[in-house]
PDB file of all heavy atoms in Angstrom:
ATOM      1  N   MET A   1      77.950 111.757 115.740  1.00  0.00           N
ATOM      2  CA  MET A   1      77.750 110.659 116.653  1.00  0.00           C
ATOM      3  C   MET A   1      79.080 110.213 117.234  1.00  0.00           C
ATOM      4  O   MET A   1      79.434 110.592 118.323  1.00  0.00           O
ATOM      5  CB  MET A   1      77.061 109.493 115.955  1.00  0.00           C
ATOM      6  CG  MET A   1      75.616 109.801 115.560  1.00  0.00           C
ATOM      7  SD  MET A   1      74.800 108.480 114.649  1.00  0.00           S
ATOM      8  CE  MET A   1      74.950 107.119 115.758  1.00  0.00           C
ATOM      9  N   SER A   2      79.811 109.405 116.481  1.00  0.00           N
ATOM     10  CA  SER A   2      81.071 108.877 116.994  1.00  0.00           C
ATOM     11  C   SER A   2      82.220 109.390 116.142  1.00  0.00           C
ATOM     12  O   SER A   2      82.077 109.596 114.943  1.00  0.00           O
ATOM     13  CB  SER A   2      81.050 107.347 116.960  1.00  0.00           C
ATOM     14  OG  SER A   2      82.296 106.855 117.388  1.00  0.00           O
ATOM     15  N   ALA A   3      83.339 109.564 116.782  1.00  0.00           N
ATOM     16  CA  ALA A   3      84.526 110.044 116.066  1.00  0.00           C
ATOM     17  C   ALA A   3      85.164 108.943 115.227  1.00  0.00           C
ATOM     18  O   ALA A   3      86.052 109.200 114.437  1.00  0.00           O
ATOM     19  CB  ALA A   3      85.545 110.599 117.060  1.00  0.00           C
ATOM     20  N   HIS A   4      84.697 107.703 115.386  1.00  0.00           N
ATOM     21  CA  HIS A   4      85.284 106.591 114.638  1.00  0.00           C
ATOM     22  C   HIS A   4      84.867 106.587 113.174  1.00  0.00           C
ATOM     23  O   HIS A   4      85.473 105.915 112.360  1.00  0.00           O
ATOM     24  CB  HIS A   4      84.880 105.261 115.285  1.00  0.00           C
ATOM     25  CG  HIS A   4      85.410 105.085 116.657  1.00  0.00           C
ATOM     26  ND1 HIS A   4      86.732 104.808 116.899  1.00  0.00           N
ATOM     27  CD2 HIS A   4      84.816 105.174 117.869  1.00  0.00           C
ATOM     28  CE1 HIS A   4      86.925 104.724 118.194  1.00  0.00           C
ATOM     29  NE2 HIS A   4      85.770 104.943 118.816  1.00  0.00           N
ATOM     30  N   ASN A   5      83.861 107.353 112.830  1.00  0.00           N
ATOM     31  CA  ASN A   5      83.398 107.391 111.442  1.00  0.00           C
ATOM     32  C   ASN A   5      84.164 108.402 110.596  1.00  0.00           C
ATOM     33  O   ASN A   5      83.954 108.465 109.396  1.00  0.00           O
ATOM     34  CB  ASN A   5      81.907 107.724 111.399  1.00  0.00           C
ATOM     35  CG  ASN A   5      81.074 106.615 112.003  1.00  0.00           C
ATOM     36  OD1 ASN A   5      81.507 105.463 112.025  1.00  0.00           O
ATOM     37  ND2 ASN A   5      79.894 106.950 112.490  1.00  0.00           N
ATOM     38  N   ASP A   6      85.009 109.194 111.203  1.00  0.00           N
ATOM     39  CA  ASP A   6      85.770 110.195 110.468  1.00  0.00           C
ATOM     40  C   ASP A   6      86.822 109.526 109.598  1.00  0.00           C
ATOM     41  O   ASP A   6      87.473 108.579 110.009  1.00  0.00           O
ATOM     42  CB  ASP A   6      86.461 111.172 111.425  1.00  0.00           C
ATOM     43  CG  ASP A   6      85.462 112.000 112.207  1.00  0.00           C
ATOM     44  OD1 ASP A   6      84.324 112.140 111.722  1.00  0.00           O
ATOM     45  OD2 ASP A   6      85.819 112.507 113.284  1.00  0.00           O
ATOM     46  N   THR A   7      86.978 110.022 108.381  1.00  0.00           N
ATOM     47  CA  THR A   7      88.019 109.497 107.500  1.00  0.00           C
ATOM     48  C   THR A   7      89.333 110.174 107.831  1.00  0.00           C
ATOM     49  O   THR A   7      89.399 111.373 108.074  1.00  0.00           O
ATOM     50  CB  THR A   7      87.665 109.736 106.024  1.00  0.00           C
ATOM     51  OG1 THR A   7      87.491 111.124 105.825  1.00  0.00           O
ATOM     52  CG2 THR A   7      86.404 108.987 105.638  1.00  0.00           C
ATOM     53  N   HIS A   8      90.383 109.396 107.822  1.00  0.00           N
ATOM     54  CA  HIS A   8      91.717 109.912 108.172  1.00  0.00           C
ATOM     55  C   HIS A   8      92.549 110.020 106.903  1.00  0.00           C
ATOM     56  O   HIS A   8      92.755 109.033 106.204  1.00  0.00           O
ATOM     57  CB  HIS A   8      92.401 108.972 109.166  1.00  0.00           C
ATOM     58  CG  HIS A   8      93.785 109.396 109.519  1.00  0.00           C
ATOM     59  ND1 HIS A   8      94.038 110.531 110.253  1.00  0.00           N
ATOM     60  CD2 HIS A   8      94.994 108.865 109.245  1.00  0.00           C
ATOM     61  CE1 HIS A   8      95.349 110.658 110.411  1.00  0.00           C
ATOM     62  NE2 HIS A   8      95.945 109.652 109.806  1.00  0.00           N
ATOM     63  N   THR A   9      92.992 111.209 106.601  1.00  0.00           N
ATOM     64  CA  THR A   9      93.875 111.405 105.452  1.00  0.00           C
ATOM     65  C   THR A   9      95.295 111.574 105.970  1.00  0.00           C
ATOM     66  O   THR A   9      95.559 112.381 106.853  1.00  0.00           O
ATOM     67  CB  THR A   9      93.473 112.649 104.640  1.00  0.00           C
ATOM     68  OG1 THR A   9      93.477 113.775 105.508  1.00  0.00           O
ATOM     69  CG2 THR A   9      92.092 112.464 104.044  1.00  0.00           C
ATOM     70  N   SER A  10      96.194 110.782 105.405  1.00  0.00           N
ATOM     71  CA  SER A  10      97.578 110.804 105.859  1.00  0.00           C
ATOM     72  C   SER A  10      98.384 111.798 105.032  1.00  0.00           C
ATOM     73  O   SER A  10      98.240 111.874 103.818  1.00  0.00           O
ATOM     74  CB  SER A  10      98.191 109.412 105.720  1.00  0.00           C
ATOM     75  OG  SER A  10      99.542 109.444 106.105  1.00  0.00           O
ATOM     76  N   ASP A  11      99.240 112.552 105.704  1.00  0.00           N
ATOM     77  CA  ASP A  11     100.128 113.489 105.022  1.00  0.00           C
ATOM     78  C   ASP A  11     101.562 112.962 105.006  1.00  0.00           C
ATOM     79  O   ASP A  11     102.512 113.733 104.919  1.00  0.00           O
ATOM     80  CB  ASP A  11     100.082 114.852 105.725  1.00  0.00           C
ATOM     81  CG  ASP A  11      98.716 115.499 105.575  1.00  0.00           C
ATOM     82  OD1 ASP A  11      98.047 115.234 104.556  1.00  0.00           O
ATOM     83  OD2 ASP A  11      98.323 116.258 106.473  1.00  0.00           O
ATOM     84  N   ASP A  12     101.691 111.646 105.102  1.00  0.00           N
ATOM     85  CA  ASP A  12     103.010 111.022 105.125  1.00  0.00           C
ATOM     86  C   ASP A  12     103.656 111.131 103.745  1.00  0.00           C
ATOM     87  O   ASP A  12     103.090 110.659 102.756  1.00  0.00           O
ATOM     88  CB  ASP A  12     102.866 109.562 105.528  1.00  0.00           C
ATOM     89  CG  ASP A  12     104.198 108.890 105.787  1.00  0.00           C
ATOM     90  OD1 ASP A  12     105.212 109.603 105.878  1.00  0.00           O
ATOM     91  OD2 ASP A  12     104.221 107.646 105.900  1.00  0.00           O
ATOM     92  N   PRO A  13     104.825 111.746 103.638  1.00  0.00           N
ATOM     93  CA  PRO A  13     105.463 111.875 102.315  1.00  0.00           C
ATOM     94  C   PRO A  13     105.864 110.539 101.709  1.00  0.00           C
ATOM     95  O   PRO A  13     105.899 110.403 100.485  1.00  0.00           O
ATOM     96  CB  PRO A  13     106.685 112.756 102.584  1.00  0.00           C
ATOM     97  CG  PRO A  13     106.901 112.717 104.046  1.00  0.00           C
ATOM     98  CD  PRO A  13     105.581 112.417 104.680  1.00  0.00           C
ATOM     99  N   VAL A  14     106.139 109.547 102.540  1.00  0.00           N
ATOM    100  CA  VAL A  14     106.507 108.229 102.007  1.00  0.00           C
ATOM    101  C   VAL A  14     105.320 107.601 101.279  1.00  0.00           C
ATOM    102  O   VAL A  14     105.481 107.016 100.210  1.00  0.00           O
ATOM    103  CB  VAL A  14     107.007 107.311 103.146  1.00  0.00           C
ATOM    104  CG1 VAL A  14     107.268 105.911 102.643  1.00  0.00           C
ATOM    105  CG2 VAL A  14     108.263 107.895 103.772  1.00  0.00           C
ATOM    106  N   GLU A  15     104.123 107.735 101.836  1.00  0.00           N
ATOM    107  CA  GLU A  15     102.941 107.180 101.173  1.00  0.00           C
ATOM    108  C   GLU A  15     102.657 107.892  99.863  1.00  0.00           C
ATOM    109  O   GLU A  15     102.171 107.275  98.917  1.00  0.00           O
ATOM    110  CB  GLU A  15     101.724 107.284 102.095  1.00  0.00           C
ATOM    111  CG  GLU A  15     101.772 106.330 103.264  1.00  0.00           C
ATOM    112  CD  GLU A  15     100.509 106.375 104.092  1.00  0.00           C
ATOM    113  OE1 GLU A  15      99.545 107.028 103.651  1.00  0.00           O
ATOM    114  OE2 GLU A  15     100.503 105.760 105.160  1.00  0.00           O
ATOM    115  N   ASN A  16     102.965 109.163  99.774  1.00  0.00           N
ATOM    116  CA  ASN A  16     102.769 109.889  98.516  1.00  0.00           C
ATOM    117  C   ASN A  16     103.725 109.391  97.445  1.00  0.00           C
ATOM    118  O   ASN A  16     103.378 109.372  96.264  1.00  0.00           O
ATOM    119  CB  ASN A  16     102.959 111.390  98.744  1.00  0.00           C
ATOM    120  CG  ASN A  16     101.879 111.967  99.624  1.00  0.00           C
ATOM    121  OD1 ASN A  16     100.766 111.456  99.670  1.00  0.00           O
ATOM    122  ND2 ASN A  16     102.196 113.044 100.328  1.00  0.00           N
ATOM    123  N   VAL A  17     104.929 108.987  97.822  1.00  0.00           N
ATOM    124  CA  VAL A  17     105.907 108.474  96.854  1.00  0.00           C
ATOM    125  C   VAL A  17     105.568 107.044  96.461  1.00  0.00           C
ATOM    126  O   VAL A  17     105.672 106.681  95.286  1.00  0.00           O
ATOM    127  CB  VAL A  17     107.334 108.560  97.444  1.00  0.00           C
ATOM    128  CG1 VAL A  17     108.338 107.862  96.550  1.00  0.00           C
ATOM    129  CG2 VAL A  17     107.730 110.008  97.663  1.00  0.00           C
ATOM    130  N   VAL A  18     105.155 106.236  97.428  1.00  0.00           N
ATOM    131  CA  VAL A  18     104.890 104.818  97.175  1.00  0.00           C
ATOM    132  C   VAL A  18     103.774 104.640  96.149  1.00  0.00           C
ATOM    133  O   VAL A  18     103.802 103.690  95.369  1.00  0.00           O
ATOM    134  CB  VAL A  18     104.543 104.100  98.505  1.00  0.00           C
ATOM    135  CG1 VAL A  18     103.980 102.711  98.264  1.00  0.00           C
ATOM    136  CG2 VAL A  18     105.781 104.010  99.376  1.00  0.00           C
ATOM    137  N   LYS A  19     102.814 105.559  96.103  1.00  0.00           N
ATOM    138  CA  LYS A  19     101.726 105.450  95.127  1.00  0.00           C
ATOM    139  C   LYS A  19     102.233 105.527  93.694  1.00  0.00           C
ATOM    140  O   LYS A  19     101.618 104.973  92.795  1.00  0.00           O
ATOM    141  CB  LYS A  19     100.698 106.561  95.356  1.00  0.00           C
ATOM    142  CG  LYS A  19      99.883 106.382  96.615  1.00  0.00           C
ATOM    143  CD  LYS A  19      98.764 107.397  96.680  1.00  0.00           C
ATOM    144  CE  LYS A  19      99.317 108.769  96.981  1.00  0.00           C
ATOM    145  NZ  LYS A  19      98.277 109.764  97.265  1.00  0.00           N
ATOM    146  N   HIS A  20     103.356 106.196  93.462  1.00  0.00           N
ATOM    147  CA  HIS A  20     103.861 106.403  92.107  1.00  0.00           C
ATOM    148  C   HIS A  20     104.933 105.391  91.700  1.00  0.00           C
ATOM    149  O   HIS A  20     105.374 105.412  90.549  1.00  0.00           O
ATOM    150  CB  HIS A  20     104.432 107.813  91.978  1.00  0.00           C
ATOM    151  CG  HIS A  20     103.416 108.872  92.261  1.00  0.00           C
ATOM    152  ND1 HIS A  20     102.367 109.134  91.417  1.00  0.00           N
ATOM    153  CD2 HIS A  20     103.272 109.721  93.302  1.00  0.00           C
ATOM    154  CE1 HIS A  20     101.633 110.103  91.922  1.00  0.00           C
ATOM    155  NE2 HIS A  20     102.148 110.472  93.073  1.00  0.00           N
ATOM    156  N   ILE A  21     105.348 104.518  92.605  1.00  0.00           N
ATOM    157  CA  ILE A  21     106.433 103.578  92.306  1.00  0.00           C
ATOM    158  C   ILE A  21     106.123 102.661  91.120  1.00  0.00           C
ATOM    159  O   ILE A  21     106.997 102.452  90.282  1.00  0.00           O
ATOM    160  CB  ILE A  21     106.810 102.777  93.576  1.00  0.00           C
ATOM    161  CG1 ILE A  21     107.609 103.669  94.512  1.00  0.00           C
ATOM    162  CG2 ILE A  21     107.600 101.524  93.232  1.00  0.00           C
ATOM    163  CD1 ILE A  21     107.997 103.011  95.811  1.00  0.00           C
ATOM    164  N   PRO A  22     104.918 102.098  90.971  1.00  0.00           N
ATOM    165  CA  PRO A  22     104.671 101.214  89.822  1.00  0.00           C
ATOM    166  C   PRO A  22     104.804 101.901  88.470  1.00  0.00           C
ATOM    167  O   PRO A  22     104.935 101.232  87.450  1.00  0.00           O
ATOM    168  CB  PRO A  22     103.233 100.726  90.033  1.00  0.00           C
ATOM    169  CG  PRO A  22     102.983 100.892  91.475  1.00  0.00           C
ATOM    170  CD  PRO A  22     103.784 102.075  91.899  1.00  0.00           C
ATOM    171  N   VAL A  23     104.761 103.215  88.414  1.00  0.00           N
ATOM    172  CA  VAL A  23     104.918 103.939  87.157  1.00  0.00           C
ATOM    173  C   VAL A  23     106.351 104.410  86.992  1.00  0.00           C
ATOM    174  O   VAL A  23     106.923 104.322  85.903  1.00  0.00           O
ATOM    175  CB  VAL A  23     103.949 105.142  87.106  1.00  0.00           C
ATOM    176  CG1 VAL A  23     104.178 105.966  85.858  1.00  0.00           C
ATOM    177  CG2 VAL A  23     102.514 104.665  87.189  1.00  0.00           C
ATOM    178  N   VAL A  24     106.959 104.880  88.069  1.00  0.00           N
ATOM    179  CA  VAL A  24     108.270 105.517  87.991  1.00  0.00           C
ATOM    180  C   VAL A  24     109.374 104.501  87.720  1.00  0.00           C
ATOM    181  O   VAL A  24     110.257 104.754  86.891  1.00  0.00           O
ATOM    182  CB  VAL A  24     108.554 106.299  89.288  1.00  0.00           C
ATOM    183  CG1 VAL A  24     109.982 106.804  89.322  1.00  0.00           C
ATOM    184  CG2 VAL A  24     107.579 107.450  89.434  1.00  0.00           C
ATOM    185  N   ILE A  25     109.355 103.353  88.375  1.00  0.00           N
ATOM    186  CA  ILE A  25     110.449 102.385  88.216  1.00  0.00           C
ATOM    187  C   ILE A  25     110.526 101.837  86.785  1.00  0.00           C
ATOM    188  O   ILE A  25     111.614 101.814  86.207  1.00  0.00           O
ATOM    189  CB  ILE A  25     110.348 101.268  89.272  1.00  0.00           C
ATOM    190  CG1 ILE A  25     110.718 101.859  90.631  1.00  0.00           C
ATOM    191  CG2 ILE A  25     111.263 100.106  88.930  1.00  0.00           C
ATOM    192  CD1 ILE A  25     110.664 100.868  91.765  1.00  0.00           C
ATOM    193  N   PRO A  26     109.420 101.398  86.163  1.00  0.00           N
ATOM    194  CA  PRO A  26     109.540 100.956  84.762  1.00  0.00           C
ATOM    195  C   PRO A  26     109.944 102.077  83.814  1.00  0.00           C
ATOM    196  O   PRO A  26     110.697 101.848  82.860  1.00  0.00           O
ATOM    197  CB  PRO A  26     108.153 100.432  84.421  1.00  0.00           C
ATOM    198  CG  PRO A  26     107.538 100.093  85.715  1.00  0.00           C
ATOM    199  CD  PRO A  26     108.089 101.070  86.696  1.00  0.00           C
ATOM    200  N   ALA A  27     109.456 103.292  84.067  1.00  0.00           N
ATOM    201  CA  ALA A  27     109.839 104.414  83.204  1.00  0.00           C
ATOM    202  C   ALA A  27     111.327 104.706  83.343  1.00  0.00           C
ATOM    203  O   ALA A  27     112.012 104.956  82.342  1.00  0.00           O
ATOM    204  CB  ALA A  27     109.014 105.644  83.557  1.00  0.00           C
ATOM    205  N   ALA A  28     111.846 104.675  84.560  1.00  0.00           N
ATOM    206  CA  ALA A  28     113.280 104.898  84.765  1.00  0.00           C
ATOM    207  C   ALA A  28     114.095 103.775  84.135  1.00  0.00           C
ATOM    208  O   ALA A  28     115.163 104.028  83.562  1.00  0.00           O
ATOM    209  CB  ALA A  28     113.574 105.004  86.263  1.00  0.00           C
ATOM    210  N   GLY A  29     113.619 102.548  84.221  1.00  0.00           N
ATOM    211  CA  GLY A  29     114.317 101.417  83.600  1.00  0.00           C
ATOM    212  C   GLY A  29     114.355 101.546  82.086  1.00  0.00           C
ATOM    213  O   GLY A  29     115.378 101.284  81.451  1.00  0.00           O
ATOM    214  N   ALA A  30     113.234 101.942  81.494  1.00  0.00           N
ATOM    215  CA  ALA A  30     113.194 102.122  80.039  1.00  0.00           C
ATOM    216  C   ALA A  30     114.125 103.248  79.607  1.00  0.00           C
ATOM    217  O   ALA A  30     114.826 103.129  78.595  1.00  0.00           O
ATOM    218  CB  ALA A  30     111.766 102.417  79.594  1.00  0.00           C
ATOM    219  N   LEU A  31     114.147 104.319  80.373  1.00  0.00           N
ATOM    220  CA  LEU A  31     115.052 105.423  80.053  1.00  0.00           C
ATOM    221  C   LEU A  31     116.513 104.995  80.171  1.00  0.00           C
ATOM    222  O   LEU A  31     117.337 105.337  79.313  1.00  0.00           O
ATOM    223  CB  LEU A  31     114.776 106.602  80.991  1.00  0.00           C
ATOM    224  CG  LEU A  31     115.625 107.851  80.763  1.00  0.00           C
ATOM    225  CD1 LEU A  31     115.350 108.439  79.383  1.00  0.00           C
ATOM    226  CD2 LEU A  31     115.345 108.876  81.845  1.00  0.00           C
ATOM    227  N   LEU A  32     116.828 104.219  81.201  1.00  0.00           N
ATOM    228  CA  LEU A  32     118.199 103.742  81.380  1.00  0.00           C
ATOM    229  C   LEU A  32     118.620 102.827  80.234  1.00  0.00           C
ATOM    230  O   LEU A  32     119.730 102.955  79.709  1.00  0.00           O
ATOM    231  CB  LEU A  32     118.314 103.010  82.717  1.00  0.00           C
ATOM    232  CG  LEU A  32     119.695 102.466  83.066  1.00  0.00           C
ATOM    233  CD1 LEU A  32     120.684 103.611  83.227  1.00  0.00           C
ATOM    234  CD2 LEU A  32     119.633 101.638  84.322  1.00  0.00           C
ATOM    235  N   ILE A  33     117.738 101.920  79.827  1.00  0.00           N
ATOM    236  CA  ILE A  33     118.055 101.022  78.712  1.00  0.00           C
ATOM    237  C   ILE A  33     118.247 101.817  77.424  1.00  0.00           C
ATOM    238  O   ILE A  33     119.166 101.553  76.641  1.00  0.00           O
ATOM    239  CB  ILE A  33     116.947  99.955  78.563  1.00  0.00           C
ATOM    240  CG1 ILE A  33     117.009  98.985  79.742  1.00  0.00           C
ATOM    241  CG2 ILE A  33     117.078  99.206  77.247  1.00  0.00           C
ATOM    242  CD1 ILE A  33     115.846  98.029  79.803  1.00  0.00           C
ATOM    243  N   PHE A  34     117.387 102.813  77.195  1.00  0.00           N
ATOM    244  CA  PHE A  34     117.523 103.644  76.003  1.00  0.00           C
ATOM    245  C   PHE A  34     118.857 104.385  76.005  1.00  0.00           C
ATOM    246  O   PHE A  34     119.558 104.431  74.987  1.00  0.00           O
ATOM    247  CB  PHE A  34     116.372 104.636  75.926  1.00  0.00           C
ATOM    248  CG  PHE A  34     116.501 105.612  74.792  1.00  0.00           C
ATOM    249  CD1 PHE A  34     116.227 105.214  73.497  1.00  0.00           C
ATOM    250  CD2 PHE A  34     116.917 106.908  75.022  1.00  0.00           C
ATOM    251  CE1 PHE A  34     116.354 106.101  72.439  1.00  0.00           C
ATOM    252  CE2 PHE A  34     117.051 107.804  73.981  1.00  0.00           C
ATOM    253  CZ  PHE A  34     116.767 107.411  72.680  1.00  0.00           C
ATOM    254  N   LEU A  35     119.232 104.959  77.147  1.00  0.00           N
ATOM    255  CA  LEU A  35     120.498 105.693  77.222  1.00  0.00           C
ATOM    256  C   LEU A  35     121.690 104.769  77.024  1.00  0.00           C
ATOM    257  O   LEU A  35     122.652 105.129  76.337  1.00  0.00           O
ATOM    258  CB  LEU A  35     120.597 106.427  78.563  1.00  0.00           C
ATOM    259  CG  LEU A  35     119.683 107.630  78.718  1.00  0.00           C
ATOM    260  CD1 LEU A  35     119.782 108.175  80.141  1.00  0.00           C
ATOM    261  CD2 LEU A  35     120.036 108.705  77.723  1.00  0.00           C
ATOM    262  N   LEU A  36     121.647 103.580  77.609  1.00  0.00           N
ATOM    263  CA  LEU A  36     122.761 102.636  77.434  1.00  0.00           C
ATOM    264  C   LEU A  36     122.873 102.180  75.980  1.00  0.00           C
ATOM    265  O   LEU A  36     123.974 102.060  75.449  1.00  0.00           O
ATOM    266  CB  LEU A  36     122.575 101.437  78.361  1.00  0.00           C
ATOM    267  CG  LEU A  36     122.797 101.717  79.844  1.00  0.00           C
ATOM    268  CD1 LEU A  36     122.410 100.502  80.663  1.00  0.00           C
ATOM    269  CD2 LEU A  36     124.239 102.116  80.121  1.00  0.00           C
ATOM    270  N   ALA A  37     121.736 101.934  75.322  1.00  0.00           N
ATOM    271  CA  ALA A  37     121.765 101.552  73.915  1.00  0.00           C
ATOM    272  C   ALA A  37     122.281 102.699  73.059  1.00  0.00           C
ATOM    273  O   ALA A  37     123.059 102.481  72.119  1.00  0.00           O
ATOM    274  CB  ALA A  37     120.370 101.122  73.464  1.00  0.00           C
ATOM    275  N   PHE A  38     121.881 103.916  73.374  1.00  0.00           N
ATOM    276  CA  PHE A  38     122.363 105.079  72.622  1.00  0.00           C
ATOM    277  C   PHE A  38     123.880 105.228  72.775  1.00  0.00           C
ATOM    278  O   PHE A  38     124.592 105.488  71.793  1.00  0.00           O
ATOM    279  CB  PHE A  38     121.658 106.339  73.104  1.00  0.00           C
ATOM    280  CG  PHE A  38     122.117 107.582  72.427  1.00  0.00           C
ATOM    281  CD1 PHE A  38     121.702 107.878  71.142  1.00  0.00           C
ATOM    282  CD2 PHE A  38     122.969 108.472  73.069  1.00  0.00           C
ATOM    283  CE1 PHE A  38     122.128 109.029  70.503  1.00  0.00           C
ATOM    284  CE2 PHE A  38     123.401 109.637  72.441  1.00  0.00           C
ATOM    285  CZ  PHE A  38     122.981 109.909  71.149  1.00  0.00           C
ATOM    286  N   ILE A  39     124.392 105.040  73.981  1.00  0.00           N
ATOM    287  CA  ILE A  39     125.834 105.147  74.210  1.00  0.00           C
ATOM    288  C   ILE A  39     126.558 104.036  73.448  1.00  0.00           C
ATOM    289  O   ILE A  39     127.621 104.294  72.846  1.00  0.00           O
ATOM    290  CB  ILE A  39     126.136 105.090  75.720  1.00  0.00           C
ATOM    291  CG1 ILE A  39     125.630 106.357  76.401  1.00  0.00           C
ATOM    292  CG2 ILE A  39     127.623 104.906  75.980  1.00  0.00           C
ATOM    293  CD1 ILE A  39     125.649 106.284  77.917  1.00  0.00           C
ATOM    294  N   ALA A  40     125.999 102.821  73.456  1.00  0.00           N
ATOM    295  CA  ALA A  40     126.645 101.711  72.755  1.00  0.00           C
ATOM    296  C   ALA A  40     126.689 101.970  71.254  1.00  0.00           C
ATOM    297  O   ALA A  40     127.719 101.699  70.605  1.00  0.00           O
ATOM    298  CB  ALA A  40     125.897 100.416  73.046  1.00  0.00           C
ATOM    299  N   VAL A  41     125.632 102.494  70.673  1.00  0.00           N
ATOM    300  CA  VAL A  41     125.624 102.785  69.237  1.00  0.00           C
ATOM    301  C   VAL A  41     126.559 103.925  68.934  1.00  0.00           C
ATOM    302  O   VAL A  41     127.282 103.917  67.935  1.00  0.00           O
ATOM    303  CB  VAL A  41     124.171 103.096  68.783  1.00  0.00           C
ATOM    304  CG1 VAL A  41     124.152 103.663  67.364  1.00  0.00           C
ATOM    305  CG2 VAL A  41     123.327 101.851  68.868  1.00  0.00           C
ATOM    306  N   TYR A  42     126.588 104.933  69.792  1.00  0.00           N
ATOM    307  CA  TYR A  42     127.449 106.099  69.568  1.00  0.00           C
ATOM    308  C   TYR A  42     128.940 105.718  69.660  1.00  0.00           C
ATOM    309  O   TYR A  42     129.752 106.208  68.884  1.00  0.00           O
ATOM    310  CB  TYR A  42     127.115 107.180  70.592  1.00  0.00           C
ATOM    311  CG  TYR A  42     127.918 108.446  70.416  1.00  0.00           C
ATOM    312  CD1 TYR A  42     127.612 109.329  69.391  1.00  0.00           C
ATOM    313  CD2 TYR A  42     128.962 108.764  71.278  1.00  0.00           C
ATOM    314  CE1 TYR A  42     128.336 110.508  69.226  1.00  0.00           C
ATOM    315  CE2 TYR A  42     129.699 109.923  71.127  1.00  0.00           C
ATOM    316  CZ  TYR A  42     129.373 110.793  70.091  1.00  0.00           C
ATOM    317  OH  TYR A  42     130.102 111.937  69.932  1.00  0.00           O
ATOM    318  N   MET A  43     129.266 104.844  70.605  1.00  0.00           N
ATOM    319  CA  MET A  43     130.668 104.450  70.781  1.00  0.00           C
ATOM    320  C   MET A  43     131.113 103.461  69.707  1.00  0.00           C
ATOM    321  O   MET A  43     132.301 103.370  69.403  1.00  0.00           O
ATOM    322  CB  MET A  43     130.870 103.812  72.153  1.00  0.00           C
ATOM    323  CG  MET A  43     130.622 104.762  73.318  1.00  0.00           C
ATOM    324  SD  MET A  43     131.740 106.156  73.352  1.00  0.00           S
ATOM    325  CE  MET A  43     133.179 105.393  74.022  1.00  0.00           C
ATOM    326  N   GLY A  44     130.169 102.721  69.131  1.00  0.00           N
ATOM    327  CA  GLY A  44     130.512 101.672  68.177  1.00  0.00           C
ATOM    328  C   GLY A  44     130.720 102.169  66.768  1.00  0.00           C
ATOM    329  O   GLY A  44     130.699 103.222  66.303  1.00  0.00           O
TER     330      GLY A  44
END
């Protein structure tokens, strides 16, 4: 009937990255804190 009913899938790479930001940023923060604590214990 009308072309307005078609679903549009975006191939934008930025949108593919933005979907994972709520998982990646806390995981990277936890890894950074772990590495800094490990360095502090190792140096101390």
